[in-house]
Backbone bond lengths (Angstrom), bond angles and torsions (degrees), N, CA, C in turn:
res aa  C-N    CA-C-N  psi(-1)  N-CA   C-N-CA  omega(-1)  CA-C   N-CA-C  phi
1 M - - - 1.434 - - 1.530 109.68 -
2 I 1.284 118.59 138.43 1.464 124.04 -178.52 1.523 108.76 -92.97
3 E 1.354 114.84 129.56 1.461 121.25 177.55 1.526 109.24 -76.04
4 P 1.342 118.03 137.06 1.470 118.80 177.12 1.524 110.22 -71.92
5 K 1.337 115.96 144.87 1.468 120.96 177.78 1.522 109.38 -75.46
6 P 1.340 116.43 142.58 1.471 118.49 176.72 1.532 109.59 -65.56
7 S 1.309 115.26 146.67 1.470 119.89 178.66 1.524 109.77 -71.33
8 P 1.340 117.41 159.25 1.476 119.80 176.86 1.523 112.45 -57.47
9 D 1.337 117.32 -34.24 1.470 120.01 178.84 1.528 111.06 -65.77
10 T 1.326 116.90 -39.81 1.461 121.55 178.82 1.531 110.13 -65.10
11 M 1.318 116.40 -43.54 1.466 120.36 178.50 1.530 110.76 -62.27
12 R 1.328 117.14 -40.82 1.465 120.98 179.18 1.527 109.74 -63.80
13 D 1.341 117.18 -40.05 1.463 121.27 177.52 1.528 110.90 -62.66
14 Y 1.358 116.79 -41.41 1.460 120.79 177.70 1.525 111.18 -62.76
15 R 1.338 116.19 -44.65 1.471 119.90 179.80 1.529 110.95 -63.74
16 T 1.327 116.87 -41.22 1.466 120.99 178.89 1.522 110.59 -63.23
17 A 1.334 116.27 -44.48 1.467 120.03 179.07 1.522 110.77 -62.48
18 L 1.333 117.05 -43.47 1.458 120.85 179.22 1.529 110.82 -62.58
19 L 1.321 117.23 -42.79 1.464 121.84 178.79 1.529 110.63 -61.11
20 L 1.331 117.04 -43.16 1.462 120.08 178.97 1.525 111.84 -64.18
21 I 1.327 116.22 -42.25 1.468 120.30 179.43 1.528 110.29 -61.74
22 V 1.324 116.80 -46.87 1.461 120.84 -179.77 1.529 110.28 -64.53
23 S 1.322 117.65 -40.29 1.473 121.43 -178.64 1.520 111.81 -61.82
24 F 1.329 116.60 -38.57 1.458 119.51 -179.59 1.521 112.56 -84.41
25 A 1.321 118.07 -29.75 1.455 121.20 -177.87 1.520 112.94 -78.83
26 L 1.327 118.69 -34.24 1.457 122.05 -176.09 1.529 113.19 -58.07
27 P 1.340 119.57 -47.34 1.477 117.68 177.20 1.524 112.70 -61.15
28 C 1.327 117.59 -35.11 1.469 120.32 178.55 1.522 110.91 -66.20
29 I 1.323 116.55 -42.57 1.461 120.71 178.92 1.517 109.92 -63.56
30 T 1.323 117.18 -44.80 1.458 121.92 -179.90 1.519 110.56 -61.32
31 Q 1.341 117.27 -45.12 1.455 120.10 -179.88 1.516 111.36 -67.00
32 A 1.310 117.57 -33.23 1.465 120.28 179.96 1.521 111.27 -68.47
33 Q 1.348 117.61 -26.42 1.452 120.93 -178.75 1.520 112.21 -76.16
34 T 1.312 119.06 -24.80 1.452 122.46 -178.13 1.520 108.82 -121.31
35 A 1.316 116.79 123.34 1.455 121.08 179.30 1.528 109.63 -69.32
36 H 1.329 117.28 143.38 1.462 122.96 173.56 1.517 107.54 -105.20
37 L 1.314 116.16 126.91 1.462 121.00 -174.43 1.519 110.90 -130.11
38 T 1.327 115.64 157.74 1.458 120.38 168.39 1.529 106.87 -84.14
39 A 1.318 116.35 164.60 1.463 120.52 178.00 1.533 110.47 -58.83
40 A 1.321 116.99 -39.21 1.466 120.99 -179.70 1.529 112.28 -67.39
41 D 1.331 117.61 -31.30 1.474 121.24 -179.44 1.522 113.03 -78.35
42 A 1.315 118.11 -19.42 1.469 121.81 -174.05 1.528 112.65 -58.01
43 K 1.315 117.85 -32.09 1.480 120.94 -178.41 1.525 112.53 -60.69
44 N 1.328 116.74 -23.55 1.462 121.47 -179.83 1.529 112.59 -89.22
45 H 1.338 116.52 3.91 1.467 120.52 -174.78 1.524 112.68 -130.82
46 V 1.337 117.13 25.44 1.467 120.96 178.05 1.528 108.53 -60.07
47 G 1.322 115.57 134.72 1.459 122.01 -178.00 1.516 113.73 95.07
48 E 1.325 116.94 -11.17 1.459 121.58 -179.87 1.527 110.63 -98.00
49 T 1.310 115.74 155.76 1.459 121.14 170.95 1.518 106.67 -92.92
50 A 1.318 116.66 127.67 1.463 120.67 -174.69 1.516 110.20 -154.19
51 T 1.327 114.64 174.03 1.461 122.61 171.83 1.521 106.55 -112.95
52 V 1.325 116.23 124.66 1.460 122.46 -179.09 1.521 108.14 -112.25
53 C 1.326 116.39 129.76 1.459 121.43 -177.05 1.522 110.97 -117.34
54 G 1.325 115.62 145.55 1.455 121.25 177.72 1.515 111.14 174.97
55 R 1.324 115.88 -177.59 1.464 122.27 178.32 1.519 108.90 -98.28
56 V 1.327 116.79 135.09 1.460 120.55 177.92 1.533 107.26 -72.62
57 A 1.332 115.16 106.81 1.469 122.07 -176.15 1.525 111.98 -87.34
58 S 1.337 117.48 -27.39 1.462 121.25 175.86 1.524 108.22 -155.71
59 A 1.325 114.65 151.46 1.464 120.72 179.75 1.525 108.35 -148.08
60 H 1.360 115.69 140.71 1.463 119.05 -176.68 1.523 110.27 -150.98
61 F 1.325 116.28 131.24 1.454 122.52 172.73 1.526 106.77 -94.58
62 A 1.331 117.12 112.90 1.463 122.39 -177.79 1.528 108.93 -89.95
63 E 1.325 115.76 75.30 1.466 121.14 -173.62 1.522 114.36 -68.86
64 K 1.341 118.62 -13.43 1.469 121.32 179.33 1.523 112.27 -102.79
65 V 1.327 116.73 5.46 1.458 121.80 -178.69 1.527 109.23 -102.07
66 K 1.342 115.92 142.94 1.463 120.94 179.06 1.535 110.09 -54.42
67 G 1.307 117.40 132.00 1.461 122.47 179.74 1.517 113.62 91.11
68 L 1.336 116.96 -8.00 1.465 123.30 178.02 1.538 113.78 48.85
69 P 1.327 118.00 54.04 1.467 119.26 -176.94 1.524 113.37 -75.65
70 T 1.312 114.32 151.31 1.458 122.58 168.28 1.521 106.04 -112.23
71 F 1.318 116.50 129.06 1.466 122.11 -179.55 1.526 108.92 -112.86
72 M 1.318 116.34 130.61 1.460 121.56 174.18 1.524 107.02 -126.94
73 N 1.319 116.49 125.11 1.465 122.41 -175.97 1.523 110.02 -107.00
74 L 1.333 115.57 130.13 1.460 120.51 -179.31 1.520 111.77 -92.72
75 D 1.317 115.45 138.03 1.466 126.81 173.12 1.524 115.76 68.87
76 M 1.321 119.10 -35.90 1.468 121.58 177.77 1.530 108.42 -131.85
77 P 1.344 117.64 132.51 1.469 119.70 -178.84 1.527 112.58 -75.69
78 Y 1.330 115.69 160.11 1.462 122.43 171.68 1.518 107.22 -61.16
79 P 1.296 121.21 137.71 1.457 130.84 12.14 1.536 114.25 -95.99
80 K 1.324 119.03 9.56 1.468 121.52 179.78 1.529 111.05 -105.54
81 Q 1.315 116.22 29.96 1.459 120.95 -176.65 1.521 111.97 -61.74
82 I 1.338 115.08 147.88 1.463 120.06 177.98 1.528 111.25 -114.93
83 F 1.333 116.86 -13.21 1.468 121.67 176.80 1.523 107.93 -158.93
84 T 1.337 116.30 137.44 1.456 121.63 -177.07 1.519 111.14 -126.39
85 I 1.323 114.94 139.75 1.465 122.51 170.76 1.523 105.27 -104.37
86 V 1.332 116.81 132.01 1.467 121.15 -179.69 1.522 108.85 -117.64
87 I 1.337 115.33 131.98 1.467 122.21 171.68 1.519 105.92 -121.66
88 W 1.337 117.64 116.25 1.453 121.12 179.13 1.522 110.30 -76.54
89 G 1.318 115.74 153.67 1.460 122.75 -175.95 1.516 114.44 -52.42
90 A 1.330 118.13 -37.23 1.471 120.83 -179.53 1.524 111.80 -63.25
91 D 1.334 117.07 -27.78 1.463 121.00 -179.37 1.530 113.01 -98.45
92 R 1.321 117.19 -12.04 1.461 121.90 -175.60 1.526 114.66 -54.93
93 P 1.352 120.02 -39.97 1.476 118.65 -179.82 1.534 113.93 -58.08
94 K 1.322 117.60 -25.99 1.465 120.97 179.12 1.531 111.52 -68.17
95 F 1.344 116.85 -21.70 1.461 122.29 -174.31 1.525 113.36 -104.24
96 G 1.325 117.82 -3.81 1.464 119.76 -176.14 1.512 110.21 71.51
97 N 1.328 116.67 -118.61 1.459 122.82 179.21 1.538 108.08 -116.20
98 P 1.345 117.25 78.12 1.471 119.66 -171.18 1.521 114.72 -60.74
99 E 1.335 118.15 -33.24 1.469 118.45 -178.55 1.524 111.01 -66.69
100 R 1.308 118.16 -25.93 1.463 121.26 176.14 1.535 110.59 -89.26
101 T 1.320 117.12 -42.10 1.466 122.20 -177.69 1.518 112.45 -60.73
102 Y 1.327 117.43 -42.11 1.460 121.03 -171.74 1.526 115.17 -102.41
103 R 1.347 118.51 -10.71 1.464 120.61 -178.07 1.529 110.85 -55.97
104 D 1.332 115.92 132.76 1.466 124.73 178.75 1.525 113.96 63.95
105 K 1.322 118.22 14.86 1.461 122.01 179.02 1.534 109.52 -97.97
106 N 1.316 115.98 148.83 1.465 121.81 170.84 1.518 106.56 -83.44
107 I 1.323 115.79 122.30 1.459 120.43 -175.70 1.521 111.16 -134.59
108 C 1.320 114.85 164.14 1.455 122.38 168.11 1.521 106.18 -127.34
109 V 1.321 116.91 136.74 1.456 123.02 -179.34 1.525 108.37 -125.99
110 S 1.333 116.04 137.61 1.468 120.75 -177.43 1.517 111.02 -118.00
111 G 1.318 115.89 140.99 1.458 121.55 177.35 1.514 110.40 160.31
112 K 1.325 114.87 -172.58 1.469 120.40 179.53 1.527 109.32 -82.52
113 I 1.312 115.59 128.34 1.468 120.89 179.19 1.523 108.24 -82.53
114 T 1.333 115.40 123.91 1.456 121.75 174.11 1.522 106.95 -119.17
115 S 1.325 116.23 -178.09 1.460 120.10 -179.36 1.523 109.28 -132.53
116 H 1.334 116.09 134.99 1.461 121.68 174.88 1.520 106.94 -128.77
117 R 1.334 116.24 116.71 1.459 122.01 -176.54 1.522 111.82 53.35
118 E 1.324 114.79 43.24 1.458 124.29 177.22 1.526 114.75 67.84
119 I 1.331 117.54 13.23 1.459 121.77 175.59 1.534 107.02 -108.97
120 P 1.344 118.44 124.14 1.459 119.55 179.45 1.531 110.68 -68.11
121 E 1.335 115.21 146.79 1.458 120.22 -179.93 1.517 110.24 -151.60
122 I 1.323 114.56 159.74 1.455 122.18 169.92 1.515 106.95 -126.11
123 V 1.325 116.17 128.44 1.464 121.73 174.14 1.519 106.06 -91.33
124 I 1.338 115.94 123.77 1.460 119.30 179.39 1.522 110.26 -109.97
125 T 1.326 114.82 146.32 1.464 120.89 -177.18 1.519 113.02 -121.84
126 T 1.338 116.92 -13.45 1.470 120.38 179.37 1.526 110.35 -136.79
127 P 1.321 117.55 147.94 1.464 120.54 178.23 1.527 113.56 -60.75
128 G 1.323 118.01 -21.78 1.455 120.76 178.08 1.517 113.79 -65.97
129 Q 1.324 117.39 -13.87 1.461 121.29 179.72 1.524 112.86 -83.10
130 I 1.333 117.26 -7.23 1.462 120.57 -175.84 1.522 109.18 -131.06
131 Q 1.327 116.13 136.58 1.460 121.22 179.70 1.518 109.38 -131.19
132 I 1.332 115.76 136.48 1.462 121.37 174.43 1.519 107.96 -90.67
133 H 1.330 116.55 135.68 1.459 122.04 175.80 1.516 108.00 -113.00
134 K 1.336 116.20 117.76 1.458 121.15 -174.99 1.516 113.62 -95.23
135 I 1.337 117.59 0.25 1.454 119.36 -177.17 1.519 110.79 -101.28
136 S 1.309 115.84 155.91 1.464 120.25 -179.20 1.525 110.04 -84.59
137 A 1.309 116.31 165.04 1.466 121.48 -179.48 1.525 110.82 -61.55
138 S 1.330 117.58 -32.66 1.466 119.62 -176.99 1.524 112.27 -71.04
139 S 1.338 117.53 -18.99 1.461 119.30 179.65 1.517 112.31 -110.78
140 Y 1.336 117.16 19.25 1.457 120.81 179.30 1.512 110.58 -61.99
141 T 1.327 115.87 140.50 1.455 121.44 177.21 1.515 108.70 -114.17
142 A 1.314 115.71 176.19 1.458 120.74 -176.24 1.519 112.48 -55.94
143 S 1.329 118.90 -33.88 1.457 119.89 -176.77 1.521 112.24 -68.79
144 H 1.328 117.76 -15.28 1.454 121.05 -179.80 1.520 112.68 -104.39
145 V 1.315 116.74 -2.69 1.450 121.59 -179.75 1.514 107.22 -106.00
146 P 1.327 118.92 127.33 1.449 120.25 -176.57 1.523 115.56 -58.63
147 C 1.318 119.68 -14.08 1.462 119.50 174.31 1.515 107.18 -95.55
148 C 1.306 116.67 115.39 1.462 121.74 -173.40 1.515 112.29 -66.42
149 G 1.320 114.43 146.15 1.441 120.98 172.79 1.516 114.52 80.20
150 L 1.305 118.92 5.49 1.452 120.90 -179.60 1.511 110.93 -119.24
151 T 1.309 116.10 138.03 1.452 119.54 169.69 1.521 107.35 -77.46
152 A 1.312 116.85 168.75 1.459 120.36 179.12 1.532 110.54 -57.36
153 K 1.341 116.46 -41.78 1.464 120.30 -179.77 1.528 110.79 -64.15
154 D 1.355 117.18 -43.80 1.460 120.70 178.49 1.526 111.17 -63.70
155 A 1.336 117.09 -38.70 1.462 120.72 179.39 1.528 110.41 -62.54
156 E 1.334 116.10 -41.48 1.458 119.42 178.54 1.526 110.88 -64.32
157 L 1.342 117.15 -42.29 1.466 120.41 178.66 1.521 110.48 -63.34
158 N 1.331 117.52 -42.62 1.463 121.34 177.93 1.523 111.24 -60.95
159 A 1.329 116.56 -41.35 1.460 120.74 -178.57 1.522 110.83 -62.59
160 R 1.320 117.02 -35.83 1.461 120.12 179.37 1.528 111.40 -70.03
161 K 1.344 117.11 -28.98 1.462 121.59 -176.89 1.525 113.17 -78.92
162 S 1.325 117.15 -25.82 1.462 119.34 -173.76 1.517 110.74 -128.93
163 S 1.324 116.15 132.19 1.466 119.91 178.76 1.522 111.47 -74.04
164 R 1.343 118.13 -13.31 1.465 120.97 -179.62 1.527 111.49 -84.21
165 N 1.309 117.45 -12.28 1.454 120.29 -178.19 1.519 110.40 -96.43
166 N 1.322 115.96 151.38 1.449 120.93 -178.39 1.517 107.80 -132.20
167 C 1.324 117.09 114.53 1.454 121.47 -179.22 1.517 107.84 -124.75
168 R 1.314 116.84 123.26 1.456 120.22 -177.46 1.519 109.78 -152.36
169 T 1.306 115.51 165.64 1.453 121.34 175.90 1.517 107.87 -113.05
170 S 1.338 116.44 130.24 1.460 119.86 179.19 1.523 109.42 -74.69
171 R 1.331 116.24 172.12 1.461 121.09 178.82 1.524 111.91 -58.58
172 S 1.319 116.69 -29.02 1.456 120.48 -177.27 1.523 112.69 -87.38
173 G 1.337 117.94 0.54 1.449 120.56 176.75 1.514 114.45 94.25
174 F 1.331 119.30 6.40 1.452 121.52 178.22 1.515 109.33 -81.47
175 L 1.327 116.87 129.07 1.450 120.33 175.34 1.511 107.75 -80.93
176 M 1.313 116.80 122.93 1.447 121.57 -179.38 1.518 107.82 -117.78
177 F 1.322 117.70 132.86 1.442 122.29 -178.03 1.515 107.78 -139.45
178 S 1.312 117.83 127.65 1.458 119.79 178.76 1.516 109.26 -136.31
179 V 1.324 114.40 148.77 1.449 120.79 177.97 1.521 106.74 -107.72
180 H 1.312 117.09 127.91 1.455 121.78 -179.62 1.512 108.14 -98.83
181 D 1.335 116.67 115.46 1.458 121.00 179.35 1.510 110.52 -74.15
182 P 1.338 117.67 145.33 1.464 119.84 178.32 1.526 110.11 -66.56
183 V 1.320 116.70 149.80 1.467 121.16 -178.28 1.508 110.63 -81.98
């Protein structure tokens, strides 16, 4: 028996459905590949590639120091910093005036977490590694919560239902939610 060929309309519906599935799944896959952390949690993830979120509490361009570094500290200002973003002088022109641009802003920074004098840090080389978030924690949407497809309210409800989930707000107001897979 010969199977009938699908009509062009049916094929278009299949392609549209596939496109929608991929469009919604891709951000979830991308977020699952990179851990989202608070500045305070970063110390437990040295050596990992992650996204660290927090408020820029202090920023300084050390123009008299070798390498011309710019230091931005999340959640706690220098000298009590708990996480530092470093931009070396060679990369600084790509960022304009980062100590002014990012000061007091809620940001997320992505890269490999290293440690300098027991303080976790990420050295960034491109502006694509840092994002400013202009919305408050109370208006967070699914795209800003590391668990895909959930609003902040849904993430909190999910966290209450399962002991494996962790939903919290960082000092800077970022809602952080992570699912811990069983070992």
